[in-house]
Structures are given as structure tokens and as C-alpha cells.
N, C-alpha and C positions, 0 to 999 in steps of 0.2 A: 359460421362466423369469420371473417378473412382474417389473415395473419396480421401481428402487429407490425406497424413500422418501425424502421429503426429508432427512430426520435421516440418512440411511444416506449421502448424497451429499456428498462431501467439499467444504467451504466455496467451495473456488476454482472448483468445478464448478458450483455453484448456479445458479437461471437468473439471478439479479439481478446477480450477480457476473459472470458470463458476458457479461451484455448490456453492461456497461459496458466489459470487458475487450476484446470481439469485436465488439461492435455489435450491435443488435436483430435484424439478419438471420440471425445465426448461431443463433438460438433456435428450437426447434419451436413450432407452435401451441399444444401444451400448455403449454410453458414460459412463452410469452408471457402465456396466460390464468393461470397461476399466480401471475406477478407482479401481474396486475390483480385476481387475488380476493384475494392478502395473506396469508389466513389459513386454516386447515383447521377441523377437528374435533378431538375427542378420541380419534375413530377413524379418520378420513384427514385427511392433510395437504393443502396448498394443490395439489399437484400431482396427487395422487389425486382430488382435487374438479374440478382441470381437466380431468383425463383424462375425467370421467363427463361433462362439459358437451361436449367433443368427441365423445364416442360418440353424445349427443343430437343432436348437428348433422351426424353422419355424416362427421365428419372435413373438413367445408368450411366457411371464412369464410363464404361467399356464403350457405349454409344456416342458418349460426349468425345472421346479420344478420336473416333471414326469421323466427326464432323469435320468438314473443310474450314480452314481459317476464315474464309471470307463469309461463310455463313454466320459464324458466331459473331463477326464484325457486325452483320446486318441488326442482329439482335439490338432493339431498342435500348439506348443506355451503354451499349457496349462500344463499338468502335474499333479499329486497328490495334490501339495501345492495350485495351484491358482484354483482348481477345488473345493478343500475345500473351500477355500474363498469365491467363487460364493456359494457353497450350505448353508454355513453358514449365508450368507446374505438373501438368499432365507427363510432358517429356522427363522429367524429375522421376515421377514415380514409375515409369516406365525404366528407367536406367535403374531404379534401386531394385527394380525386380530382376533385372539382369546381372545385377553384381553375384547374384547367387551362382551364375553360370560363368565361371572364369576358365580361361585356358588351364588344361590340366584336368578338367572334367572329362570322366571315362566314358566312352559309349561303349554299352555293354548290349544294348537292344534298341530297336526302333522307338520305343516309348522315351528313350533317353535323349534321342535326338528331339523329339517333339517338346520335352521340358525344357531342352537349352533353347530352341527356336520360337517357341510360342510367345514368350514375354514381347518380343520384338516383331513377331511376323502376324500374329493371330487378328489382330485389329487394324492392319494396313487397308486402306482403299486402293491401293494398285498393287500390281504383282511385283515382288522381287525374287531374285533367283540367286540363293547363296551357297558358295562353297566353303564346306566345312574341312580341314585338313586334320588329318590324325597322324599320331606317331607310330610307332612299331608296337606300343602297348595300347593302342586304341585311345589315347587321349588326345583332346582336341586341343591343338596348337594354333588355330587361328581360323576366325569366320568372317569372311570376305564377301561382300557384296559384289556380285559379278554385272548384273543388269538390273535395272528397274523399267518397268513396261508400264501400260496403261491401264484402264479400267479393266480390260478383257486379255491381256496378255503380256509374257515376257518372251522375247527371243533369246536365246543363247546359243552360240557354237561352241563345239567341244574345244577349239583351240583358245577360247577365253578361257575356260575352266581349267584347261591342264597346262597353260601359260602360268597362272596362279598357283597351282598346285607344284608345278617344278621350282617356283619362285621360293615356295616357302618349304619347301623339301619335304613333302608330305610322303609318307609311307604308303597311305592310303586316304580314300576321300569319301564324302558322304555329300550329297548335294540336296537341297531344299529350297522350295519354294512355296508361296502361298497362293489360296484362292479366295480372293475377296469375296467372291459369290457365296462362301461359307460351305459349298460343296467339295468334299475331300476326293470327289471321282475323278481319276486322270483322265485327261482328254486324248484324243488320237495324237496331237502335238507333245504333249507330256510322254505318251508311251515312243515315240518316235526319238524324241531328243536323249530319253534314258538308254534305248539301244545304241544309239551313236557315242554316248557317253562310255558305257560298258565296253563297245570295240575299241573306242579309243584308250581306255584305261588298260585293256589287256595289251594292245601295241606299245603302250610306254611304261608296263609293269607297274602302273600306280591303280591299284583296284578300285574298283566304284562299289563300296559295301552295302550302299542303299541309296534310294530318292525317296524323300519324305516329303508330301505335301501337306501343309498347315492349312486347316480351314476351320476357323474359330477355335471350338471347342473338343474338335476333332482333327484326325490325321488320317492318310494312306501311307501306307509304307509298301514300296515295289518288293522290297526283301521278303515281308511277311505273306505277300500275295505271291511270292515265288515267280516274279516276272522278270528278276535279273538275270 
């Protein structure tokens, strides 16, 4: 049996009314997206358009966040304005998750680095390379984007990393980058960059405590693997 059109749903059971009556956690993903989308077309209402978006994302919010803006805009009934609303809503959710990780967060183990970085980095479709500056008590003082790459790589030079580390008066640093492929296995370039960073850190007396690769729900730590 096909789902009801929005016009066939009783007013009290429509997504926006249920949101105010029961709270947003009572709504399905399709209903939440329908509220963001707002309006449909002459052929499809907002719920039907939202259903098409959910199918494009295979029913997954994480997968939806990975979709390029252009792909969402091409879904019938969407366009740039509605795609922008959806992407803005996803970004708000991402930033909400990040607020648990604020400067002052203490790094005691590689898993702490992953928990800090994963909300912002695990679903990116291009590589980013971040510097995490630590104080003398291993508390995070800054998380800085150093480079953003392509679908296949992000190049970084030690001078870019340590220029930022010196500017932030870091006592030590951790570097983090993501693998959009979903595999946390370090590439030869990852290994070479790590060696360069560790050597530069020794010369500048700013130790590199770890290089963590974020890959979806998994990570790789050079410190854990005893490769520093």
C-alpha cells in the first residue's frame, strides 16, 4: 500500500504538528526532511520529495551527509534552495555533536583523538589534514584545518603544520586526517609525512604525540602501532 500523501493526512498527524505536539524525536527521517523541504511540486508533495531524498541516501543520515549538494539539488522537487536547507540542517547536527568536544578536552589515548575528530571528519568526501595543539597538560587548545585535498589525497608540508603550532604556542601536537575511502590503513605518503613531522618536531622541541587517521567508524593510530 503506497504511503499517504500529505493532503490525505489529518492535520493533527502532519509532521510539523506532530513535532510540536510530541517532539522531533517522534518523527521519521522522511518527516523531518519534509519539514526542512517545506513544499513539494504540482506532482509530489513535500513528504514524497523527502521520500525520494531518503532513497537517494539509502535511508541513512550519515549517507545523506556525504552526498554532494548538486546531487541533492537534482532530486525532482528539490533544487538548490531546498538542498541548501537540508545541508544546513545536517551541518547544525554536526556542530551539535562537535560541541561536546571543546578546547580543554584532555587527550590521554588515541581513542580520545578519534572521539574528538570523528564527528567533523568521518563523513567527509575529501581528505582534510588537521593540527590539534596541546598544552602542557595534554589539553586541546586548538583544532586547525591545515589543508583540504581532493577525493584521493591531501598534501601537507611540515612548515605548514609547525607554523601553526608555533603560532598557537603548542607544547605538543597531534595531527589527524581522514580517509574518505573508509579504510584506515596508512598509505606510503602517510608514513612519509609522519616521519617528516616527527623529525621536524624534534628539531623544534614540539613533540608529535600521534598521527591519527579517521576512516568512518574506524581509526588508525601511528602511536598505537609504534610507528612514531
